py3Dmol code that shows the C-alpha trace and the ligand (Angstrom):
import py3Dmol

protein = """\
ATOM      1  CA  UNK A   1       0.000   0.000   0.000  1.00  0.00           C
ATOM      2  CA  UNK A   2       1.252   3.424  -0.915  1.00  0.00           C
ATOM      3  CA  UNK A   3       1.665   5.923   1.912  1.00  0.00           C
ATOM      4  CA  UNK A   4       0.215   8.866   0.057  1.00  0.00           C
ATOM      5  CA  UNK A   5       1.933  11.904   1.546  1.00  0.00           C
ATOM      6  CA  UNK A   6       0.445  14.185  -1.081  1.00  0.00           C
ATOM      7  CA  UNK A   7      -3.103  13.218  -0.132  1.00  0.00           C
ATOM      8  CA  UNK A   8      -2.515  13.319   3.631  1.00  0.00           C
ATOM      9  CA  UNK A   9      -0.751  16.676   3.341  1.00  0.00           C
ATOM     10  CA  UNK A  10      -3.740  18.064   1.415  1.00  0.00           C
ATOM     11  CA  UNK A  11      -6.064  16.827   4.188  1.00  0.00           C
ATOM     12  CA  UNK A  12      -3.895  18.467   6.839  1.00  0.00           C
ATOM     13  CA  UNK A  13      -3.764  21.722   4.854  1.00  0.00           C
ATOM     14  CA  UNK A  14      -7.575  21.722   4.708  1.00  0.00           C
ATOM     15  CA  UNK A  15      -7.716  21.201   8.499  1.00  0.00           C
ATOM     16  CA  UNK A  16      -5.210  24.002   9.048  1.00  0.00           C
ATOM     17  CA  UNK A  17      -7.109  26.332   6.730  1.00  0.00           C
ATOM     18  CA  UNK A  18     -10.252  25.779   8.808  1.00  0.00           C
ATOM     19  CA  UNK A  19      -8.413  26.377  12.067  1.00  0.00           C
ATOM     20  CA  UNK A  20      -6.832  29.609  10.795  1.00  0.00           C
ATOM     21  CA  UNK A  21     -10.152  30.763   9.367  1.00  0.00           C
ATOM     22  CA  UNK A  22     -11.840  30.183  12.728  1.00  0.00           C
ATOM     23  CA  UNK A  23      -9.234  32.446  14.337  1.00  0.00           C
ATOM     24  CA  UNK A  24      -9.552  35.281  11.864  1.00  0.00           C
ATOM     25  CA  UNK A  25     -13.352  35.052  11.813  1.00  0.00           C
ATOM     26  CA  UNK A  26     -13.266  35.438  15.581  1.00  0.00           C
ATOM     27  CA  UNK A  27     -11.405  38.715  15.047  1.00  0.00           C
ATOM     28  CA  UNK A  28      -7.940  37.467  15.924  1.00  0.00           C
ATOM     29  CA  UNK A  29      -4.866  38.069  13.814  1.00  0.00           C
ATOM     30  CA  UNK A  30      -3.580  35.293  11.549  1.00  0.00           C
ATOM     31  CA  UNK A  31      -0.485  33.309  12.604  1.00  0.00           C
ATOM     32  CA  UNK A  32       2.725  34.708  11.122  1.00  0.00           C
ATOM     33  CA  UNK A  33       5.876  32.983   9.871  1.00  0.00           C
ATOM     34  CA  UNK A  34       9.017  34.856   8.809  1.00  0.00           C
ATOM     35  CA  UNK A  35      11.594  33.221   6.562  1.00  0.00           C
ATOM     36  CA  UNK A  36      15.044  34.798   6.478  1.00  0.00           C
ATOM     37  CA  UNK A  37      17.119  34.042   3.408  1.00  0.00           C
ATOM     38  CA  UNK A  38      20.719  35.105   2.814  1.00  0.00           C
ATOM     39  CA  UNK A  39      22.235  35.219  -0.686  1.00  0.00           C
ATOM     40  CA  UNK A  40      20.753  33.698  -3.806  1.00  0.00           C
ATOM     41  CA  UNK A  41      21.255  29.950  -3.638  1.00  0.00           C
ATOM     42  CA  UNK A  42      18.702  28.681  -6.232  1.00  0.00           C
ATOM     43  CA  UNK A  43      17.699  25.623  -4.167  1.00  0.00           C
ATOM     44  CA  UNK A  44      17.138  27.813  -1.098  1.00  0.00           C
ATOM     45  CA  UNK A  45      15.100  30.260  -3.179  1.00  0.00           C
ATOM     46  CA  UNK A  46      12.845  27.389  -4.301  1.00  0.00           C
ATOM     47  CA  UNK A  47      12.434  26.004  -0.763  1.00  0.00           C
ATOM     48  CA  UNK A  48      11.609  29.456   0.590  1.00  0.00           C
ATOM     49  CA  UNK A  49       9.121  30.166  -2.203  1.00  0.00           C
ATOM     50  CA  UNK A  50       7.401  26.824  -1.501  1.00  0.00           C
ATOM     51  CA  UNK A  51       7.172  27.545   2.213  1.00  0.00           C
ATOM     52  CA  UNK A  52       5.704  31.014   1.639  1.00  0.00           C
ATOM     53  CA  UNK A  53       3.178  29.642  -0.863  1.00  0.00           C
ATOM     54  CA  UNK A  54       2.142  26.825   1.495  1.00  0.00           C
ATOM     55  CA  UNK A  55       1.561  29.347   4.296  1.00  0.00           C
ATOM     56  CA  UNK A  56      -0.532  31.561   2.084  1.00  0.00           C
ATOM     57  CA  UNK A  57      -2.670  28.601   1.007  1.00  0.00           C
ATOM     58  CA  UNK A  58      -3.821  28.002   4.580  1.00  0.00           C
ATOM     59  CA  UNK A  59      -4.089  31.668   5.576  1.00  0.00           C
ATOM     60  CA  UNK A  60      -0.866  31.887   7.589  1.00  0.00           C
ATOM     61  CA  UNK A  61       0.811  35.248   7.026  1.00  0.00           C
ATOM     62  CA  UNK A  62       4.271  34.698   5.596  1.00  0.00           C
ATOM     63  CA  UNK A  63       7.062  37.231   5.221  1.00  0.00           C
ATOM     64  CA  UNK A  64      10.307  36.703   3.352  1.00  0.00           C
ATOM     65  CA  UNK A  65      13.250  38.784   4.561  1.00  0.00           C
ATOM     66  CA  UNK A  66      16.173  38.636   2.152  1.00  0.00           C
ATOM     67  CA  UNK A  67      19.747  39.713   2.776  1.00  0.00           C
ATOM     68  CA  UNK A  68      22.704  39.921   0.413  1.00  0.00           C
ATOM     69  CA  UNK A  69      25.516  37.381   0.859  1.00  0.00           C
ATOM     70  CA  UNK A  70      27.665  40.219   2.214  1.00  0.00           C
ATOM     71  CA  UNK A  71      25.611  40.585   5.412  1.00  0.00           C
ATOM     72  CA  UNK A  72      27.789  40.288   8.520  1.00  0.00           C
ATOM     73  CA  UNK A  73      27.228  37.665  11.182  1.00  0.00           C
ATOM     74  CA  UNK A  74      26.583  40.459  13.674  1.00  0.00           C
ATOM     75  CA  UNK A  75      23.824  42.021  11.558  1.00  0.00           C
ATOM     76  CA  UNK A  76      22.155  38.646  11.024  1.00  0.00           C
ATOM     77  CA  UNK A  77      22.409  37.962  14.728  1.00  0.00           C
ATOM     78  CA  UNK A  78      20.718  41.308  15.448  1.00  0.00           C
ATOM     79  CA  UNK A  79      17.931  40.327  13.063  1.00  0.00           C
ATOM     80  CA  UNK A  80      17.451  37.054  14.959  1.00  0.00           C
ATOM     81  CA  UNK A  81      17.225  38.957  18.254  1.00  0.00           C
ATOM     82  CA  UNK A  82      14.747  41.387  16.724  1.00  0.00           C
ATOM     83  CA  UNK A  83      12.546  38.522  15.498  1.00  0.00           C
ATOM     84  CA  UNK A  84      12.785  36.799  18.896  1.00  0.00           C
ATOM     85  CA  UNK A  85      11.228  39.845  20.522  1.00  0.00           C
ATOM     86  CA  UNK A  86       8.749  40.853  17.788  1.00  0.00           C
ATOM     87  CA  UNK A  87       5.408  39.809  19.251  1.00  0.00           C
ATOM     88  CA  UNK A  88       3.707  39.873  15.835  1.00  0.00           C
ATOM     89  CA  UNK A  89       5.950  36.984  14.696  1.00  0.00           C
ATOM     90  CA  UNK A  90       4.966  33.521  15.926  1.00  0.00           C
ATOM     91  CA  UNK A  91       7.758  31.565  14.314  1.00  0.00           C
ATOM     92  CA  UNK A  92      10.726  32.157  12.041  1.00  0.00           C
ATOM     93  CA  UNK A  93      13.333  30.208  10.210  1.00  0.00           C
ATOM     94  CA  UNK A  94      16.733  31.093   8.871  1.00  0.00           C
ATOM     95  CA  UNK A  95      17.122  29.176   5.637  1.00  0.00           C
ATOM     96  CA  UNK A  96      20.311  27.108   5.487  1.00  0.00           C
ATOM     97  CA  UNK A  97      22.980  26.963   4.193  1.00  0.00           C
ATOM     98  CA  UNK A  98      24.422  30.328   5.186  1.00  0.00           C
ATOM     99  CA  UNK A  99      27.499  31.874   3.509  1.00  0.00           C
ATOM    100  CA  UNK A 100      30.849  30.568   4.774  1.00  0.00           C
ATOM    101  CA  UNK A 101      31.701  33.700   6.767  1.00  0.00           C
ATOM    102  CA  UNK A 102      28.631  33.183   8.980  1.00  0.00           C
ATOM    103  CA  UNK A 103      28.706  30.518  11.670  1.00  0.00           C
ATOM    104  CA  UNK A 104      25.439  28.585  11.313  1.00  0.00           C
ATOM    105  CA  UNK A 105      25.617  27.277  14.822  1.00  0.00           C
ATOM    106  CA  UNK A 106      25.969  30.799  16.266  1.00  0.00           C
ATOM    107  CA  UNK A 107      22.885  31.933  14.358  1.00  0.00           C
ATOM    108  CA  UNK A 108      20.759  28.863  15.138  1.00  0.00           C
ATOM    109  CA  UNK A 109      21.689  28.961  18.819  1.00  0.00           C
ATOM    110  CA  UNK A 110      20.377  32.535  19.062  1.00  0.00           C
ATOM    111  CA  UNK A 111      16.842  31.606  17.939  1.00  0.00           C
ATOM    112  CA  UNK A 112      14.341  31.456  20.802  1.00  0.00           C
ATOM    113  CA  UNK A 113      13.183  27.818  20.958  1.00  0.00           C
ATOM    114  CA  UNK A 114       9.564  29.009  21.333  1.00  0.00           C
ATOM    115  CA  UNK A 115       9.809  30.478  17.825  1.00  0.00           C
ATOM    116  CA  UNK A 116      12.054  27.794  16.354  1.00  0.00           C
ATOM    117  CA  UNK A 117       9.416  26.200  14.117  1.00  0.00           C
ATOM    118  CA  UNK A 118      12.172  24.343  12.241  1.00  0.00           C
ATOM    119  CA  UNK A 119      13.150  22.608  15.493  1.00  0.00           C
ATOM    120  CA  UNK A 120      16.830  22.851  14.636  1.00  0.00           C
ATOM    121  CA  UNK A 121      18.371  24.822  17.471  1.00  0.00           C
ATOM    122  CA  UNK A 122      20.458  23.001  20.074  1.00  0.00           C
ATOM    123  CA  UNK A 123      17.917  24.048  22.697  1.00  0.00           C
ATOM    124  CA  UNK A 124      14.950  22.658  20.729  1.00  0.00           C
ATOM    125  CA  UNK A 125      16.708  19.364  20.065  1.00  0.00           C
ATOM    126  CA  UNK A 126      17.875  19.036  23.671  1.00  0.00           C
ATOM    127  CA  UNK A 127      14.418  19.804  25.003  1.00  0.00           C
ATOM    128  CA  UNK A 128      12.790  17.337  22.623  1.00  0.00           C
ATOM    129  CA  UNK A 129      15.188  14.599  23.754  1.00  0.00           C
ATOM    130  CA  UNK A 130      14.160  15.239  27.334  1.00  0.00           C
ATOM    131  CA  UNK A 131      10.457  15.196  26.464  1.00  0.00           C
ATOM    132  CA  UNK A 132       9.991  18.915  27.105  1.00  0.00           C
ATOM    133  CA  UNK A 133       7.935  21.181  24.855  1.00  0.00           C
ATOM    134  CA  UNK A 134       9.829  21.863  21.657  1.00  0.00           C
ATOM    135  CA  UNK A 135       9.159  21.954  17.954  1.00  0.00           C
ATOM    136  CA  UNK A 136      10.201  18.847  16.094  1.00  0.00           C
ATOM    137  CA  UNK A 137      11.998  19.360  12.799  1.00  0.00           C
ATOM    138  CA  UNK A 138       9.679  19.152   9.855  1.00  0.00           C
ATOM    139  CA  UNK A 139      10.706  15.916   8.141  1.00  0.00           C
ATOM    140  CA  UNK A 140      10.679  13.587  11.183  1.00  0.00           C
ATOM    141  CA  UNK A 141       7.491  15.229  12.375  1.00  0.00           C
ATOM    142  CA  UNK A 142       5.888  14.694   8.957  1.00  0.00           C
ATOM    143  CA  UNK A 143       6.935  11.030   8.938  1.00  0.00           C
ATOM    144  CA  UNK A 144       5.493  10.535  12.398  1.00  0.00           C
ATOM    145  CA  UNK A 145       2.219  12.091  11.231  1.00  0.00           C
ATOM    146  CA  UNK A 146       2.133   9.970   8.084  1.00  0.00           C
ATOM    147  CA  UNK A 147       2.593   6.780  10.126  1.00  0.00           C
ATOM    148  CA  UNK A 148      -0.088   7.894  12.579  1.00  0.00           C
ATOM    149  CA  UNK A 149      -2.611   8.691   9.860  1.00  0.00           C
ATOM    150  CA  UNK A 150      -2.152   5.206   8.386  1.00  0.00           C
ATOM    151  CA  UNK A 151      -2.400   3.768  11.897  1.00  0.00           C
ATOM    152  CA  UNK A 152       1.041   2.234  11.700  1.00  0.00           C
ATOM    153  CA  UNK A 153       2.269   1.819  15.258  1.00  0.00           C
ATOM    154  CA  UNK A 154       5.898   1.662  16.303  1.00  0.00           C
ATOM    155  CA  UNK A 155       5.659   0.294  19.846  1.00  0.00           C
ATOM    156  CA  UNK A 156       8.059  -2.613  20.325  1.00  0.00           C
ATOM    157  CA  UNK A 157       9.007  -2.639  16.633  1.00  0.00           C
ATOM    158  CA  UNK A 158      12.523  -2.645  15.258  1.00  0.00           C
ATOM    159  CA  UNK A 159      13.038   0.504  13.219  1.00  0.00           C
ATOM    160  CA  UNK A 160      16.183   0.992  11.162  1.00  0.00           C
ATOM    161  CA  UNK A 161      17.005   4.622  10.329  1.00  0.00           C
ATOM    162  CA  UNK A 162      19.628   5.058   7.603  1.00  0.00           C
ATOM    163  CA  UNK A 163      21.302   8.470   7.931  1.00  0.00           C
ATOM    164  CA  UNK A 164      22.339  10.472  10.994  1.00  0.00           C
ATOM    165  CA  UNK A 165      21.862  14.106   9.991  1.00  0.00           C
ATOM    166  CA  UNK A 166      20.642  16.710  12.456  1.00  0.00           C
ATOM    167  CA  UNK A 167      17.605  17.469  10.307  1.00  0.00           C
ATOM    168  CA  UNK A 168      16.372  13.912   9.672  1.00  0.00           C
ATOM    169  CA  UNK A 169      18.229  10.876  11.015  1.00  0.00           C
ATOM    170  CA  UNK A 170      18.980  11.976  14.584  1.00  0.00           C
ATOM    171  CA  UNK A 171      15.623  13.556  15.442  1.00  0.00           C
ATOM    172  CA  UNK A 172      13.805  10.683  13.705  1.00  0.00           C
ATOM    173  CA  UNK A 173      15.622   8.096  15.805  1.00  0.00           C
ATOM    174  CA  UNK A 174      14.991  10.153  18.939  1.00  0.00           C
ATOM    175  CA  UNK A 175      11.243  10.418  18.279  1.00  0.00           C
ATOM    176  CA  UNK A 176      10.884   6.714  17.628  1.00  0.00           C
ATOM    177  CA  UNK A 177      12.907   5.422  20.548  1.00  0.00           C
ATOM    178  CA  UNK A 178      11.497   7.536  23.303  1.00  0.00           C
ATOM    179  CA  UNK A 179       8.480   7.049  25.467  1.00  0.00           C
ATOM    180  CA  UNK A 180       5.628   8.882  23.777  1.00  0.00           C
ATOM    181  CA  UNK A 181       5.858  11.946  25.987  1.00  0.00           C
ATOM    182  CA  UNK A 182       2.519  13.620  26.002  1.00  0.00           C
ATOM    183  CA  UNK A 183       4.069  17.064  26.040  1.00  0.00           C
ATOM    184  CA  UNK A 184       5.347  16.602  22.506  1.00  0.00           C
ATOM    185  CA  UNK A 185       3.260  18.488  19.950  1.00  0.00           C
ATOM    186  CA  UNK A 186       0.569  16.500  18.162  1.00  0.00           C
ATOM    187  CA  UNK A 187       1.374  13.268  19.935  1.00  0.00           C
ATOM    188  CA  UNK A 188      -1.638  11.175  19.156  1.00  0.00           C
ATOM    189  CA  UNK A 189      -3.005   8.301  21.169  1.00  0.00           C
ATOM    190  CA  UNK A 190      -1.550   5.765  18.760  1.00  0.00           C
ATOM    191  CA  UNK A 191       1.692   4.255  19.926  1.00  0.00           C
ATOM    192  CA  UNK A 192       4.340   6.249  18.136  1.00  0.00           C
ATOM    193  CA  UNK A 193       7.619   5.998  19.945  1.00  0.00           C
ATOM    194  CA  UNK A 194       8.548   3.025  22.098  1.00  0.00           C
ATOM    195  CA  UNK A 195      10.406   1.459  19.168  1.00  0.00           C
ATOM    196  CA  UNK A 196      13.771  -0.269  19.248  1.00  0.00           C
ATOM    197  CA  UNK A 197      15.844   1.871  16.911  1.00  0.00           C
ATOM    198  CA  UNK A 198      19.050   1.108  15.043  1.00  0.00           C
ATOM    199  CA  UNK A 199      20.743   4.070  13.363  1.00  0.00           C
ATOM    200  CA  UNK A 200      22.900   3.192  10.348  1.00  0.00           C
ATOM    201  CA  UNK A 201      25.261   5.455   8.419  1.00  0.00           C
ATOM    202  CA  UNK A 202      28.033   5.449   5.873  1.00  0.00           C
ATOM    203  CA  UNK A 203      30.379   3.462   8.132  1.00  0.00           C
ATOM    204  CA  UNK A 204      27.838   0.794   9.126  1.00  0.00           C
ATOM    205  CA  UNK A 205      28.976  -2.760   8.379  1.00  0.00           C
ATOM    206  CA  UNK A 206      26.575  -5.137   6.657  1.00  0.00           C
ATOM    207  CA  UNK A 207      23.728  -2.691   6.240  1.00  0.00           C
ATOM    208  CA  UNK A 208      21.715  -5.296   4.335  1.00  0.00           C
ATOM    209  CA  UNK A 209      21.685  -7.791   7.227  1.00  0.00           C
ATOM    210  CA  UNK A 210      20.621  -5.088   9.695  1.00  0.00           C
ATOM    211  CA  UNK A 211      17.858  -3.859   7.401  1.00  0.00           C
ATOM    212  CA  UNK A 212      16.515  -7.392   6.947  1.00  0.00           C
ATOM    213  CA  UNK A 213      15.691  -7.462  10.675  1.00  0.00           C
ATOM    214  CA  UNK A 214      13.659  -4.233  10.483  1.00  0.00           C
ATOM    215  CA  UNK A 215       9.890  -3.923  10.774  1.00  0.00           C
ATOM    216  CA  UNK A 216      10.178  -0.325   9.570  1.00  0.00           C
ATOM    217  CA  UNK A 217      13.029   1.154   7.496  1.00  0.00           C
ATOM    218  CA  UNK A 218      13.472   4.913   7.146  1.00  0.00           C
ATOM    219  CA  UNK A 219      16.083   5.849   4.551  1.00  0.00           C
ATOM    220  CA  UNK A 220      17.565   9.350   4.557  1.00  0.00           C
ATOM    221  CA  UNK A 221      20.947   8.939   2.892  1.00  0.00           C
ATOM    222  CA  UNK A 222      20.779  10.817  -0.419  1.00  0.00           C
ATOM    223  CA  UNK A 223      21.842   7.796  -2.462  1.00  0.00           C
ATOM    224  CA  UNK A 224      19.613   6.475  -5.288  1.00  0.00           C
ATOM    225  CA  UNK A 225      18.629   2.787  -5.034  1.00  0.00           C
ATOM    226  CA  UNK A 226      20.545   2.356  -1.784  1.00  0.00           C
ATOM    227  CA  UNK A 227      17.752   0.190  -0.368  1.00  0.00           C
ATOM    228  CA  UNK A 228      17.226  -2.848  -2.581  1.00  0.00           C
ATOM    229  CA  UNK A 229      14.716  -5.702  -2.354  1.00  0.00           C
ATOM    230  CA  UNK A 230      17.189  -8.149  -0.771  1.00  0.00           C
ATOM    231  CA  UNK A 231      17.542  -5.758   2.206  1.00  0.00           C
ATOM    232  CA  UNK A 232      13.842  -5.747   3.067  1.00  0.00           C
ATOM    233  CA  UNK A 233      11.911  -8.449   4.864  1.00  0.00           C
ATOM    234  CA  UNK A 234       8.418  -9.328   3.671  1.00  0.00           C
ATOM    235  CA  UNK A 235       5.801  -6.980   5.068  1.00  0.00           C
ATOM    236  CA  UNK A 236       8.204  -4.255   6.223  1.00  0.00           C
ATOM    237  CA  UNK A 237       7.166  -0.590   6.141  1.00  0.00           C
ATOM    238  CA  UNK A 238       9.516   1.495   3.972  1.00  0.00           C
ATOM    239  CA  UNK A 239       9.825   5.271   4.278  1.00  0.00           C
ATOM    240  CA  UNK A 240      11.956   6.952   1.616  1.00  0.00           C
ATOM    241  CA  UNK A 241      13.226  10.405   2.567  1.00  0.00           C
ATOM    242  CA  UNK A 242      15.828  10.754  -0.172  1.00  0.00           C
ATOM    243  CA  UNK A 243      15.549  13.323  -2.925  1.00  0.00           C
ATOM    244  CA  UNK A 244      18.053  12.738  -5.717  1.00  0.00           C
ATOM    245  CA  UNK A 245      18.266  14.109  -9.227  1.00  0.00           C
ATOM    246  CA  UNK A 246      19.035  11.519 -11.880  1.00  0.00           C
ATOM    247  CA  UNK A 247      19.541  12.277 -15.569  1.00  0.00           C
ATOM    248  CA  UNK A 248      16.458  11.599 -17.665  1.00  0.00           C
ATOM    249  CA  UNK A 249      16.509  12.763 -21.247  1.00  0.00           C
ATOM    250  CA  UNK A 250      12.803  11.922 -21.651  1.00  0.00           C
ATOM    251  CA  UNK A 251      11.945  14.602 -19.093  1.00  0.00           C
ATOM    252  CA  UNK A 252      11.694  18.231 -20.277  1.00  0.00           C
ATOM    253  CA  UNK A 253      13.986  19.227 -17.377  1.00  0.00           C
ATOM    254  CA  UNK A 254      16.589  16.635 -18.361  1.00  0.00           C
ATOM    255  CA  UNK A 255      16.371  14.984 -14.966  1.00  0.00           C
ATOM    256  CA  UNK A 256      13.863  13.414 -12.610  1.00  0.00           C
ATOM    257  CA  UNK A 257      13.665  13.084  -8.854  1.00  0.00           C
ATOM    258  CA  UNK A 258      14.122   9.700  -7.230  1.00  0.00           C
ATOM    259  CA  UNK A 259      14.427   8.586  -3.627  1.00  0.00           C
ATOM    260  CA  UNK A 260      16.909   6.275  -1.919  1.00  0.00           C
ATOM    261  CA  UNK A 261      14.789   3.155  -2.435  1.00  0.00           C
ATOM    262  CA  UNK A 262      14.727   0.867  -5.464  1.00  0.00           C
ATOM    263  CA  UNK A 263      10.983   1.387  -5.491  1.00  0.00           C
ATOM    264  CA  UNK A 264       9.938  -1.006  -8.279  1.00  0.00           C
ATOM    265  CA  UNK A 265      11.610  -3.997  -6.642  1.00  0.00           C
ATOM    266  CA  UNK A 266      11.057  -3.104  -2.985  1.00  0.00           C
ATOM    267  CA  UNK A 267       7.360  -2.177  -3.248  1.00  0.00           C
ATOM    268  CA  UNK A 268       6.102  -5.757  -3.867  1.00  0.00           C
ATOM    269  CA  UNK A 269       7.760  -6.887  -0.600  1.00  0.00           C
ATOM    270  CA  UNK A 270       6.696  -3.943   1.563  1.00  0.00           C
ATOM    271  CA  UNK A 271       3.378  -3.661   3.393  1.00  0.00           C
ATOM    272  CA  UNK A 272       3.501   0.135   3.131  1.00  0.00           C
ATOM    273  CA  UNK A 273       5.892   2.313   1.144  1.00  0.00           C
ATOM    274  CA  UNK A 274       6.245   6.016   0.361  1.00  0.00           C
ATOM    275  CA  UNK A 275       6.712   7.115  -3.248  1.00  0.00           C
ATOM    276  CA  UNK A 276       9.169   9.831  -4.339  1.00  0.00           C
ATOM    277  CA  UNK A 277       7.882  12.363  -5.148  1.00  0.00           C
ATOM    278  CA  UNK A 278       4.586  12.485  -3.249  1.00  0.00           C
ATOM    279  CA  UNK A 279       5.564  10.730   0.002  1.00  0.00           C
ATOM    280  CA  UNK A 280       7.659  12.408   2.677  1.00  0.00           C
ATOM    281  CA  UNK A 281       8.227  15.694   0.787  1.00  0.00           C
ATOM    282  CA  UNK A 282       4.671  17.097   1.041  1.00  0.00           C
ATOM    283  CA  UNK A 283       4.492  16.028   4.708  1.00  0.00           C
ATOM    284  CA  UNK A 284       7.637  18.032   5.479  1.00  0.00           C
ATOM    285  CA  UNK A 285       6.179  21.322   4.366  1.00  0.00           C
ATOM    286  CA  UNK A 286       2.855  20.766   6.084  1.00  0.00           C
ATOM    287  CA  UNK A 287       4.699  20.088   9.363  1.00  0.00           C
ATOM    288  CA  UNK A 288       6.190  23.564   9.237  1.00  0.00           C
ATOM    289  CA  UNK A 289       2.669  24.983   8.947  1.00  0.00           C
ATOM    290  CA  UNK A 290       1.493  22.882  11.913  1.00  0.00           C
ATOM    291  CA  UNK A 291       4.448  24.086  13.963  1.00  0.00           C
ATOM    292  CA  UNK A 292       3.661  27.713  13.083  1.00  0.00           C
ATOM    293  CA  UNK A 293       0.026  27.367  14.148  1.00  0.00           C
ATOM    294  CA  UNK A 294       1.133  25.699  17.333  1.00  0.00           C
ATOM    295  CA  UNK A 295       3.614  28.513  18.029  1.00  0.00           C
ATOM    296  CA  UNK A 296       0.734  30.967  17.558  1.00  0.00           C
ATOM    297  CA  UNK A 297      -1.525  29.038  19.948  1.00  0.00           C
ATOM    298  CA  UNK A 298       1.148  28.870  22.620  1.00  0.00           C
ATOM    299  CA  UNK A 299       2.137  32.468  22.052  1.00  0.00           C
ATOM    300  CA  UNK A 300      -1.402  33.796  22.426  1.00  0.00           C
ATOM    301  CA  UNK A 301      -2.170  31.737  25.540  1.00  0.00           C
TER     302      UNK A 301
END
"""
ligand_1 = """\
44
NAD
P 22.892 14.201 4.795
O 22.936 14.387 3.315
O 23.387 15.270 5.693
O 23.677 12.879 5.192
C 23.421 11.618 4.640
C 23.471 10.566 5.729
O 23.328 9.290 5.107
C 24.781 10.551 6.480
O 24.507 10.427 7.861
C 25.518 9.314 5.953
O 26.291 8.676 6.962
C 24.374 8.432 5.494
N 24.732 7.656 4.299
C 25.121 8.139 3.106
N 25.377 7.127 2.254
C 25.165 5.975 2.946
C 25.266 4.611 2.627
N 25.673 4.209 1.418
N 24.958 3.703 3.564
C 24.537 4.094 4.803
N 24.422 5.395 5.156
C 24.728 6.319 4.245
O 21.399 13.778 5.215
P 20.052 14.579 5.104
O 20.283 16.052 5.070
O 19.211 13.959 6.151
O 19.502 14.178 3.655
C 19.337 12.829 3.254
C 18.464 12.770 2.020
O 17.143 13.171 2.382
C 18.874 13.694 0.885
O 18.566 13.057 -0.336
C 17.986 14.900 1.073
O 17.773 15.595 -0.139
C 16.732 14.240 1.547
N 15.836 15.089 2.347
C 14.532 15.048 2.017
C 13.617 15.782 2.760
C 12.168 15.693 2.401
O 11.399 16.523 2.817
N 11.749 14.686 1.649
C 14.038 16.573 3.842
C 15.399 16.558 4.170
C 16.292 15.805 3.424
"""
view = py3Dmol.view(width=600, height=400)
view.addModel(protein, "pdb")
view.setStyle({"model": 0}, {"cartoon": {"style": "trace"}})
view.addModel(ligand_1, "xyz")
view.setStyle({"model": 1}, {"stick": {}})
view.zoomTo()
view.show()
């Protein structure tokens, strides 16, 4: 069965639109997200444009603040402090990567965790690990939501996460292994968490044998066809996070997007599998919107 992220994300957007409409019809202001972008990295420009558009579709106010690559770290830091204390802003993100002369960690660390709707600051990640209120980064949060909406539980299951990045692998493993702390945003009654998690990476030995023991495999490596059919046991759930461009002369763009899973051969063995595109990607963006609405609700309490 296909885990249809596109469809679920559309359902969530409709729910969010209703919730935002209820607020504005009651005379309250709309939630507001600010996206700070530095320089003109084309991929970043596309991501930012998609985030702004997604906000607008559900009635969340979205503002793009753009700086030239020459901005100093100090000026960007001042902007972060200004946004932290601007009460009309519920959440903000600083689009990564930043130019080399700016220390990303310095900038991220300055973001108030209550406005860190990307869930990427050391404080947000530390709080989430301890089960305290914090925003969860968009991709792991979206995967958790996708599993929940298909009523796929994780309690007691062996989950293999391939990839250990700060934005996907680490927070994903953390969410799955921990007790389902009720303070975490959107934690539903279904048993997400309580899994036995193995994290694999580029230095893991015999990845195939480890994967074959998994009930659920989440691949976030950025390597096309990394997960092949011989690595998947019958009935496993397969979540493909990867987004890779491969040459395709039949496509007008000259390339197409594929995930990290050899989909055609793995799908017949899996009980559930996400396609690329249309699986994890749409869930990622909708998670940012959920986090922004949640920041608004907590902010206006
Ligand atoms: P990354 O690119 O920072 O790192 C890749 C990770 O995979 C590393 O931890 C590495 O050890 C591991 N890895 C690489 N090759 C491996 C191999 N052959 N065997 C085992 N492990 C291997 O990770 P990232 O930023 O999490 O991105 C991973 C992929 O997910 C990329 O394709 C990225 O574009 C995609 N991504 C998609 C979304 C989405 O919304 N769908 C969001 C974020 C990232």
